[in-house]
N, C-alpha and C positions, 0 to 999 in steps of 0.2 A: 506599440509603445515607438513615440519618436525620443531620441538621445540626445540627453543636456548637450549641448555646445559648450565646450571648454575653452575658455584660453588661454594664452598659449603656454604661462603659467602657472595654470594649472596642468598641461599637460606634461611643464616638464617633471613637475613635483609625482606624479604619478605613473612617469615613465621612471624616474630616483627610485623610488617606494617596489618598485618591480623588477625594477634591477639589486637594485639591496637582498631583496629576499631571493633572487635566482644565484646572488653568487652564496649566499646562506645555503642552498638546498645542496648545493656544488659544491659546499665544503665537507656537508656534512657527506655525500652521496658519497668525495673525493674519502675522506676517509673510513665509509663502509666497508669500499673497493682493496682499500688498505687491508685492511681486519678479516678481508673474504680469503683473502691472496694470502695472507698472514695464518688463515688457517682458524682464527677464534674463533672462527663459530662452524657448524657442525652440520651435514651434507642434508640439499630440498628435501624439503618436505611440504604435504596439505595439511590446511586447513582454513577455516574461514567466520570471518569477518563476523567479530560478534558487538561489536563496537568499534566508535571510531570518536576520532581527539582532534581531529586537527591532521597534524603530520604524525601519531600515533594513533597507531592501532591495536585494539584487542583482541587476539585469534590462538581461537581452540582448534588444537589437532585433530581432535573426536571429542567424542562425547560423554566420554570418560576422563579427560583431561585438562588439569587447569588451564585455564586465560593464561595467553603470558604476552606481554606492553611488546610489540614490534614497536621498527620508528619504519618509515617509506624509502626507498630510495627517488632518488631527485627525478627519475625520471617517471614516475608513477603518481596519476592524478586522478581524479576520481574516483574511488575506491567508496564501493558506500557497505551498510552491517548487510551480509548476507552476506558478500561477491565471494566466493571463493578464491584463492591465493596460494603461492609457493614462497614460502617462510623456509631462512636456516637460524637451527639457536646458540644463543652464545652461551660456548663450553661451559661457562658457570651459571648458564640455565637461569643467568638473572631479569633477558631481553632475547631480541632477536631483530631481526631483518625481514622484512617482506620484498622481495623481489620476483613479483611477477606473481599476473591475474591471470588469474581460468577466466576457464570461455564461461557467459552467463546464457541462462537457461530463460530469461527475464530478466524484466527491469522497472521499477517503478518509480516514475518522473514528475516530478512538481514545475510551473513557472517557478522561477527565486524574484525580488526584486525591478529585472531590467524583462522583465515575461520572459527570459530562456528560458528551456528547460535544461532541468538538471535532475538527474540520478538520486535517490534516494536510497531504497532501498534493491539489491538480489534476486532471482532465483527466487525469487516465489509465484509456488505453487500457486495460493487462492487469496480472495480477498473475500474476506466479512464482513458484510454491510447490515450491520446491528440497525434495528432500529425498533420501536418498546408499545407495549398497550399504553404507555404514560412516556413520555408525552406522547398526546396519540400521532402517529405517521402520516404523513402524505404521501396519496400515488405520488403524486410528482416529483417531491422529496428524494424518490424512492428511485425512479426511471433517472434522475438528473446522476446518483449515484454509479446505478447499472451503466447508461450509456458513460462516465468517467473510466469505469471498470473494461470496459469490450475495447476501447480505445488502447486501452493494452497491453492487449490479448492473454488478458490472465484472469482464470475461471473465476466470477465471482461466488458467493454461496450468499446468500439471505434467510438473519437470521431473528428470529423474532423472540428479544427478553420482553423478562413482567410476564409471563402469561399466567403466574398466581393468578395479577390483574385481572383478567379474560373473564368475560361473562359465560354460562355456562356452556350458553348455544353460539359460540363464538361472535357471531357481533358477524357484520362487516368486514374484521379485520380475515376471519377466514376464508370470505371470500376474495379478496384480495390477493392471500395468499393461493387456492385456490387458483387466482388469474395467472399468479409469474408460474406456477412449479405447472399446469397448460404448456408455459414457452418453454421449458425446460429447462429452467433454473431448479438448482437444490432448494427446503425453505427446512430450517430446521430450526427448534423455539428449544426453548431456555426461562428457568429461572432461580435464582442462587434461596431463594426463602423455600425447596425444595431437597428432600434427602437427594433425588436424584434426580436434579432439574437439571444437570451440567451431561448424561451418559448422553445423548444422540448430539451432543456438540465434542466430548472427546473423541465421540468415535468416527467425526468429522475433521478432527482435524488431526488423531495418528496416522504417520509419515508422508506428512506434507509440510512445508513452513508455508503459515499465511500471516499473511495481516485482519487489523480488523479497520473500518474506519467505520464514521454516521456524527447524526448530529450529537451537540453535547448530553450528556443529562438523558440515551437512552443509556446506560450503566454500562458501558468498556468497559473501564476501568475496576469494575467492580467485579464481571465476567474475570478477569486477567487473574484480579487478589486471588479469586478461588480458583485458577485453572493453576497458578505457581502462588502455593502457599507458604511455599520459604523467600520469595523475595518481600522484599519492602519496595511493597507501591501503595503511593496514596490516594483515597479515592476521594471524586472530587461532590462535594452533598450536592443533595435536585434539592435546590431552591423550592420552599414550602410555597415563598407567592410567585417568583416564574417560572416556577416548575420546568427549570433548565438549569442543569447541569455546568459544568465546566471543563477547559482543559486539565491533568493534572501528570502529567509525562511531560521531561524538557530533556534526557534523552534519546535517540536512538540506540536499543539495543534487544540483538539475538538471545533470547526466550527458551533452553527444552524445557519442556510441557516434562512434568512428571507423569506416569500413566495411573487409573483409579487399580487398573487392572497387570500386573506382569506380566502374565499371557498375551497380552493381544497389544502391550507394548515389546513383546517380542516379535508375534506371528507380522504387527503389523511396521513399528519402525515408532518411534519416540520423535513426537509430532516436534517443529520447531513457533513459534515467536517470531514474530518482528512486531517491535509500540515505537512509536514516539510519535510527538504534536504534530512534527510535520506528514506522516505519510497521514494520519485521521482527517490533516483536513482538504479532501479530493472535492479539487472545484471542479469547473469544465469549461475556463476566460479561456485556456488555451486551445481548444476545438474549434476547428470548422463546419462550418455548415453537412457539409460531404460526412467528417468521421459523425459529429450526432446522426444522421439519418439509416450508414453504417451501424449505428450504437445502437436502435433496435434492430434485435436478433428474428425478428419476424419480417419485418423487409426486404431481410435482404432477398428472398428470391425473386422478389417483383421489380428490383430496382436495376433500368438498364429500360423494362416496358415496355414504360412510359409511351405514349404518341411526339411527344416533343424532346427530343433531348436533354432541353436546358427545363427541362417541368421545377419544379419548386414546389412541386406539389398541394399549395395552394385553394384552386380551384380553374388551375388547367382544364380541358377536354382532352381526356380520351392518357388523366392520370390513372398508371394503375395499381395506386397508395390507396387512392377516393375511392377506386373503382370494390378495393379487398372490405374499404369498410364500410361498403351499403351491403358490400356481397356476408359481414357477418364475420369475414376472414380476419379483419384486425377490428378488435375491442374500438369502442371510439374512444372512450376517455385515456386510450394510451393515445392514438389518436391525438389527440385534443391535448395533453401531455409531452406531446412531439412538439406539434404549434406553438409552447409554451417558451418549453425549453429553446427553440430559436427566435420569439419573439426577443427572449431576457436576453439573449449572447448582442441580436442588434441590439440593443437599448442602453445593452455595455459599451 
């Protein structure tokens, strides 16, 4: 995306605003330093960011403690929900200050308005891609989510929701699920209409930090509402006319999931969930052709074995991917889905 050319006056205004912000941050940082030196804050301790509000954060020291509103040292930028941090509490326990960020195991990024990747959540163990019996899922949409998830390096899990609407024989959806399971992707089925409809999902979430992604209307908010019965979460109704839902959550937040079985929670650890519309809106616009190709897991062992080093996997002779399709090692619908994704990126 090309940058807009600014006039000299506009550049001056931007620089002036940035300088004023830096001065305010320096003053806050100076006051923090004075308080730290004066002993107004306690010893350093670990915690995790559970919500982000610009220059302030909610930090939870451990699972059983209440969150503490903290502000940032001026030299700390880019913290997101899920980050592990080092912080110090005020002696009156009213607030605290974050002094350092811990190492990240993983980070989920998405492009901002200028097309630059920015972190939106950290230390995630798995991305749960939710689709539903209704609205009917399309393999290409699932493939797009899988490619986006693979690019993050975070393990994807497929969640089929509303299985109470599934025909007894399973139909085409069962065949589709079997295709992804054969590729090694975990598949979980759920419904909020049965008492045991979330048992498999609870087991999958235990001991992990997860995020939910998926198109509107598949029931993400309803699932989260059932997983977090004590939280006030709004549920987007599924339109009877369009059969599509609407986004309902507005603030990124990390939740600790209560376990339906205390014994399971003690053995596996409590699951955690980061929820935000910025995470749910999961696209491919920031990926290049190579990243999309590598996002198809069954392609990986074949890449680099084409006759031509610059093979585009279209109609070139000696293409290892095309040969694998002919042998049946790559499902033809998956390969067609791959080509459609590349074409859509080229058009964009």
